[in-house]
MDTraj code that builds the backbone (N, CA, C; nanometers):
import mdtraj as md
import numpy as np

residues = "MET ILE VAL GLN THR ALA ALA PRO GLU LEU PRO ILE ASP ALA ARG ALA LEU SER LYS LEU ARG TRP ARG CYS ARG ARG GLY LEU LEU GLU ASN ASP LEU PHE ILE GLU ARG PHE PHE ALA ARG HIS ALA GLN THR LEU ASN ALA ARG GLN ALA ASP ALA LEU GLY GLN LEU MET ASP LEU SER ASP ASN ASP LEU LEU ASP LEU LEU LEU GLY ARG LYS SER GLN VAL PRO GLY LEU ASP MET ASP SER ASP CYS VAL GLU VAL LEU ALA LEU LEU ARG ASN THR HIS".split()
xyz = np.array([
    [-0.6167, -0.9432, -0.6213],
    [-0.6373, -0.8042, -0.6538],
    [-0.7559, -0.7493, -0.5767],
    [-0.7466, -0.6226, -0.5466],
    [-0.8513, -0.5576, -0.4691],
    [-0.9500, -0.4871, -0.5592],
    [-0.8996, -0.4141, -0.6560],
    [-0.9832, -0.3253, -0.7357],
    [-0.9681, -0.3602, -0.8825],
    [-1.0783, -0.3750, -0.9506],
    [-1.0779, -0.3998, -1.0940],
    [-1.1633, -0.2920, -1.1595],
    [-1.1030, -0.2068, -1.2399],
    [-1.1789, -0.1046, -1.3112],
    [-1.1290, -0.0966, -1.4533],
    [-1.2059, -0.0304, -1.5382],
    [-1.1660, -0.0125, -1.6774],
    [-1.0562, 0.0921, -1.6903],
    [-1.0452, 0.1825, -1.5955],
    [-0.9468, 0.2905, -1.6015],
    [-0.8589, 0.2864, -1.4771],
    [-0.7466, 0.2141, -1.4834],
    [-0.6643, 0.1970, -1.3634],
    [-0.5985, 0.3247, -1.3127],
    [-0.6010, 0.4323, -1.3901],
    [-0.5390, 0.5572, -1.3465],
    [-0.6367, 0.6524, -1.2787],
    [-0.7656, 0.6203, -1.2818],
    [-0.8647, 0.7047, -1.2153],
    [-0.8678, 0.6731, -1.0659],
    [-0.8963, 0.7730, -0.9824],
    [-0.9054, 0.7471, -0.8378],
    [-1.0134, 0.6432, -0.8079],
    [-0.9887, 0.5625, -0.7059],
    [-1.0870, 0.4622, -0.6666],
    [-1.2031, 0.5320, -0.5959],
    [-1.3176, 0.4650, -0.5938],
    [-1.4345, 0.5269, -0.5312],
    [-1.4289, 0.5127, -0.3796],
    [-1.5188, 0.5805, -0.3116],
    [-1.5183, 0.5867, -0.1649],
    [-1.5357, 0.4484, -0.1019],
    [-1.6183, 0.3646, -0.1624],
    [-1.6405, 0.2303, -0.1055],
    [-1.5139, 0.1462, -0.1158],
    [-1.4475, 0.1493, -0.2308],
    [-1.3220, 0.0746, -0.2480],
    [-1.2149, 0.1278, -0.1538],
    [-1.2107, 0.2583, -0.1360],
    [-1.1143, 0.3185, -0.0452],
    [-1.1399, 0.2736, 0.0990],
    [-1.2662, 0.2696, 0.1392],
    [-1.3012, 0.2257, 0.2738],
    [-1.2599, 0.0806, 0.2970],
    [-1.2845, -0.0063, 0.1997],
    [-1.2448, -0.1464, 0.2106],
    [-1.0929, -0.1598, 0.2192],
    [-1.0234, -0.0799, 0.1392],
    [-0.8776, -0.0847, 0.1392],
    [-0.8222, -0.0387, 0.2736],
    [-0.8780, 0.0677, 0.3279],
    [-0.8333, 0.1144, 0.4604],
    [-0.8508, 0.0043, 0.5651],
    [-0.9649, -0.0643, 0.5613],
    [-0.9912, -0.1715, 0.6567],
    [-0.8893, -0.2841, 0.6402],
    [-0.8594, -0.3178, 0.5164],
    [-0.7646, -0.4249, 0.4884],
    [-0.6234, -0.3895, 0.5331],
    [-0.5919, -0.2623, 0.5382],
    [-0.4565, -0.2165, 0.5708],
    [-0.4294, -0.2078, 0.7210],
    [-0.5263, -0.2392, 0.8043],
    [-0.5009, -0.2371, 0.9484],
    [-0.3977, -0.3442, 0.9815],
    [-0.2984, -0.3088, 1.0616],
    [-0.1880, -0.3987, 1.0902],
    [-0.1746, -0.4248, 1.2391],
    [-0.0928, -0.5231, 1.2735],
    [-0.0686, -0.5578, 1.4124],
    [0.0445, -0.4791, 1.4760],
    [0.1303, -0.4200, 1.3952],
    [0.2410, -0.3401, 1.4479],
    [0.2095, -0.1917, 1.4341],
    [0.2221, -0.1193, 1.5426],
    [0.1970, 0.0240, 1.5413],
    [0.2834, 0.0957, 1.4377],
    [0.4075, 0.0538, 1.4243],
    [0.4977, 0.1186, 1.3298],
    [0.4420, 0.1133, 1.1872],
    [0.3897, -0.0026, 1.1482],
    [0.3292, -0.0155, 1.0151],
    [0.2069, 0.0741, 1.0032],
    [0.1248, 0.0741, 1.1063],
    [0.0044, 0.1578, 1.1048],
    [0.0386, 0.3054, 1.0872],
    [0.1464, 0.3500, 1.1467],
    [0.1862, 0.4906, 1.1320],
    [0.2216, 0.5238, 0.9875],
    [0.2976, 0.4367, 0.9224],
    [0.3299, 0.4566, 0.7812],
    [0.2022, 0.4593, 0.6972],
    [0.1131, 0.3654, 0.7249],
    [-0.0087, 0.3509, 0.6446],
    [-0.1034, 0.4684, 0.6660],
    [-0.1211, 0.5116, 0.7883],
    [-0.2086, 0.6260, 0.8141],
    [-0.1573, 0.7526, 0.7474],
    [-0.0266, 0.7732, 0.7528],
    [0.0330, 0.8894, 0.6861],
    [0.0117, 0.8802, 0.5340],
    [0.0255, 0.7597, 0.4804],
    [0.0023, 0.7364, 0.3379],
    [-0.1411, 0.7746, 0.2995],
    [-0.2385, 0.7263, 0.3760],
    [-0.3777, 0.7572, 0.3446],
    [-0.4080, 0.9058, 0.3620],
    [-0.3497, 0.9685, 0.4607],
    [-0.3718, 1.1124, 0.4804],
    [-0.3247, 1.1925, 0.3595],
    [-0.2197, 1.1473, 0.2959],
    [-0.1631, 1.2204, 0.1812],
    [-0.2208, 1.1781, 0.0469],
    [-0.2561, 1.0516, 0.0331],
    [-0.2850, 0.9989, -0.1007],
    [-0.4239, 0.9389, -0.1191],
    [-0.5079, 0.9401, -0.0177],
    [-0.6389, 0.8749, -0.0280],
    [-0.7228, 0.9303, -0.1424],
    [-0.7208, 1.0598, -0.1618],
    [-0.8065, 1.1216, -0.2634],
    [-0.7601, 1.0953, -0.4064],
    [-0.6343, 1.0572, -0.4243],
    [-0.5809, 1.0360, -0.5587],
    [-0.5391, 0.8924, -0.5850],
    [-0.5615, 0.8041, -0.4894],
    [-0.5210, 0.6645, -0.5031],
    [-0.5984, 0.5984, -0.6172],
    [-0.5255, 0.5418, -0.7132],
    [-0.5931, 0.4786, -0.8261],
    [-0.5952, 0.3261, -0.8103],
    [-0.6636, 0.2593, -0.9005],
    [-0.6824, 0.1149, -0.8915],
    [-0.5499, 0.0403, -0.8977],
    [-0.4604, 0.0843, -0.9803],
    [-0.3288, 0.0208, -0.9936],
    [-0.2524, 0.0292, -0.8616],
    [-0.2536, 0.1471, -0.8005],
    [-0.1862, 0.1661, -0.6721],
    [-0.2565, 0.0878, -0.5612],
    [-0.3877, 0.0838, -0.5647],
    [-0.4635, 0.0086, -0.4644],
    [-0.4293, -0.1402, -0.4724],
    [-0.4180, -0.1942, -0.5927],
    [-0.3799, -0.3341, -0.6084],
    [-0.2399, -0.3588, -0.5539],
    [-0.1473, -0.2682, -0.5817],
    [-0.0101, -0.2821, -0.5313],
    [-0.0081, -0.2746, -0.3791],
    [-0.0860, -0.1840, -0.3219],
    [-0.0941, -0.1740, -0.1760],
    [-0.1505, -0.3034, -0.1181],
    [-0.2481, -0.3601, -0.1841],
    [-0.3033, -0.4888, -0.1409],
    [-0.1982, -0.5984, -0.1404],
    [-0.1106, -0.5988, -0.2397],
    [-0.0024, -0.6975, -0.2428],
    [0.0918, -0.6780, -0.1251],
    [0.1223, -0.5532, -0.0934],
    [0.2081, -0.5253, 0.0223],
    [0.1412, -0.5677, 0.1519],
    [0.0094, -0.5541, 0.1594],
    [-0.0634, -0.5917, 0.2811],
    [-0.0707, -0.7429, 0.2992],
    [-0.0420, -0.8191, 0.1944],
    [-0.0380, -0.9649, 0.2065],
    [0.0866, -1.0119, 0.2822],
    [0.1830, -0.9233, 0.3007],
    [0.3063, -0.9583, 0.3707],
    [0.2831, -0.9678, 0.5211],
    [0.3729, -1.0368, 0.5874],
    [0.3686, -1.0378, 0.7340],
    [0.4058, -0.8982, 0.7835],
    [0.3670, -0.8685, 0.9065],
    [0.3990, -0.7374, 0.9632],
    [0.5494, -0.7106, 0.9630],
    [0.6287, -0.8110, 0.9992],
    [0.7732, -0.7908, 1.0058],
    [0.8346, -0.7693, 0.8685],
    [0.7904, -0.8434, 0.7671],
    [0.8417, -0.8228, 0.6317],
    [0.8029, -0.6847, 0.5793],
    [0.6794, -0.6442, 0.6055],
    [0.6353, -0.5118, 0.5624],
    [0.7187, -0.4035, 0.6292],
    [0.7408, -0.4154, 0.7589],
    [0.8206, -0.3155, 0.8297],
    [0.9638, -0.3113, 0.7765],
    [1.0213, -0.4274, 0.7465],
    [1.1561, -0.4300, 0.6894],
    [1.1616, -0.3543, 0.5569],
    [1.0594, -0.3694, 0.4743],
    [1.0545, -0.2949, 0.3479],
    [1.0375, -0.1456, 0.3728],
    [0.9475, -0.1111, 0.4626],
    [0.9209, 0.0304, 0.4901],
    [1.0432, 0.1020, 0.5459],
    [1.1199, 0.0332, 0.6284],
    [1.2387, 0.0935, 0.6881],
    [1.3630, 0.0810, 0.6005],
    [1.3497, 0.0088, 0.4893],
    [1.4624, -0.0080, 0.3985],
    [1.5639, -0.1101, 0.4448],
    [1.5267, -0.1923, 0.5411],
    [1.6183, -0.2976, 0.5874],
    [1.6282, -0.4102, 0.4856],
    [1.5253, -0.4234, 0.4029],
    [1.5240, -0.5214, 0.2947],
    [1.4722, -0.4523, 0.1697],
    [1.5168, -0.4996, 0.0545],
    [1.4636, -0.4467, -0.0713],
    [1.3739, -0.5478, -0.1400],
    [1.3728, -0.6709, -0.0883],
    [1.2913, -0.7776, -0.1453],
    [1.2552, -0.8744, -0.0337],
    [1.1353, -0.9293, -0.0406],
    [1.0936, -1.0321, 0.0541],
    [1.0311, -1.1477, -0.0247],
    [1.0430, -1.2697, 0.0277],
    [0.9837, -1.3843, -0.0413],
    [0.8329, -1.3676, -0.0581],
    [0.7835, -1.4089, -0.1724],
    [0.6400, -1.4070, -0.1966],
    [0.5864, -1.2768, -0.2520],
    [0.6735, -1.1798, -0.2784],
    [0.6278, -1.0518, -0.3324],
    [0.7032, -1.0211, -0.4596],
    [0.6290, -0.9998, -0.5662],
    [0.6875, -0.9569, -0.6928],
    [0.6952, -0.8050, -0.6885],
    [0.8146, -0.7524, -0.6710],
    [0.8329, -0.6075, -0.6601],
    [0.8283, -0.5451, -0.8001],
    [0.7070, -0.5415, -0.8564],
    [0.6898, -0.4776, -0.9862],
    [0.6911, -0.3262, -0.9678],
    [0.6809, -0.2530, -1.0765],
    [0.6918, -0.1071, -1.0699],
    [0.5811, -0.0450, -0.9845],
    [0.4634, -0.1055, -0.9830],
    [0.3540, -0.0525, -0.9012],
    [0.3848, -0.0672, -0.7522],
    [0.4369, -0.1829, -0.7118],
    [0.4728, -0.2031, -0.5710],
    [0.5857, -0.1094, -0.5303],
    [0.6826, -0.0910, -0.6179],
    [0.7938, 0.0004, -0.5886],
    [0.7413, 0.1424, -0.5718],
    [0.6479, 0.1828, -0.6578],
    [0.5897, 0.3171, -0.6493],
    [0.5152, 0.3370, -0.5171],
    [0.4300, 0.2406, -0.4809],
    [0.3516, 0.2533, -0.3581],
    [0.4429, 0.2460, -0.2356],
    [0.5440, 0.1625, -0.2399],
    [0.6383, 0.1554, -0.1295],
    [0.7087, 0.2898, -0.1109],
    [0.7451, 0.3547, -0.2198],
    [0.8071, 0.4878, -0.2109],
    [0.7103, 0.5889, -0.1508],
    [0.5831, 0.5820, -0.1883],
    [0.4830, 0.6715, -0.1299],
    [0.4644, 0.6455, 0.0190],
    [0.4666, 0.5181, 0.0581],
    [0.4553, 0.4826, 0.1987],
    [0.5744, 0.5335, 0.2796],
    [0.6918, 0.5260, 0.2202],
    [0.8151, 0.5672, 0.2894],
    [0.8298, 0.7183, 0.2974],
    [0.7697, 0.7908, 0.2069],
    [0.7873, 0.9361, 0.1982],
    [0.7390, 1.0040, 0.3253],
    [0.8304, 1.0764, 0.3890],
    [0.7961, 1.1427, 0.5143],
    [0.7770, 1.2920, 0.4976],
    [0.7846, 1.3408, 0.3767],
    [0.7714, 1.4870, 0.3525],
    [0.6342, 1.5227, 0.3037],
])
top = md.Topology()
chain = top.add_chain()
for i, resn in enumerate(residues, 1):
    res = top.add_residue(resn, chain, resSeq=i)
    for name in ("N", "CA", "C"):
        top.add_atom(name, md.element.get_by_symbol(name[0]), res)
traj = md.Trajectory(xyz[None], top)
């Protein structure tokens, strides 16, 4: 887990957000594009629960992450697709 707070629905603080952004740097440009768009839209409202789910997604290999982002796979080994991961994945995929 990345963030532990008493109120998982409150936005994370600037330091936690900065650490999360650093952790989300990827080796594939395609993944980076999804992630940068995600942060541009959701950085100010990202809560601890979502940050933890994003951290779980970042534990994946670049290719597995890209397969999830593009919808080529709905599940990958080593990831428990709980409701938080599904929510963050939907936010990452959202292009509007």
